[in-house]
N, C-alpha and C positions, 0 to 999 in steps of 0.2 A: 467571506470572499474568500476565504480558506477551502471551504468546498469547491468552490471553481479552479483552484489552484491544486487540490487532490485529483478532479477530473482530467484536468489537461494533465498531470503526472501519469495518469491510467492510461488518459491516449498516448501517452511518448511511450511506455512500458509496452505497450501489445506490439508496436510495432519495434522494440530494440529488444531482441533476442539475449544480448550481454545484460540489458539493466531486469528484465523477466526475471533473469536466472537467482541477478545480486537479490530480488526480489523475495522471491521465491525461499532461498535461503534464510533470508532471515529470519530470528528467531520469534521477533514481537513486533508489535504494528507498530510501537518506538523506534526498532530498527528500521522497520520500512521510512516513518518520517524523517529520520537523520540523513539516511541515504537519498530521499525526493530532497530535502534540505538542502543536501552536498549541491544541488543540479539546478538550484534556485525554486523549489516549490515548496512553499511552506502551509505545511497544516500539522495535526495532531497525531498522534497512535488510536486517541479516542474517536477523531472525525474518522479515522480508515476504519473502527472497527464497526463505526453505526452504519456502515456502506455496506455490512455485511448480508449475502445472502440475495444483493442487487449487481446489477449488471449493468456496467458503465462501457458503451461502445462494444468489444471482443472480450472485455475483461469480465469476469464471476468473481466478487471479491467474499471471499471465505477464511473465514475467523477457523482458525487451526487450532482444536486443542491439543497442548501438548503434555503426555506425560510427567506428573509428575509436577507439574504448576500450581504455583499456590499463588493462592491471591487475598 
């Protein structure tokens, strides 16, 4: 069910420039999940990362490697 929530969030994001800007500015996938949760969409950062490289509607999910990021 959370993948459906994620896809619904991405669909909303493609039509909302302010939301898109917030998502692009987010530092981590978990930050994006928190933005989504505040809007009523529930999914995890890990679920978002699993869609990396895939296109959902007009949105392509891309994992950004941050310099100095350690896992």
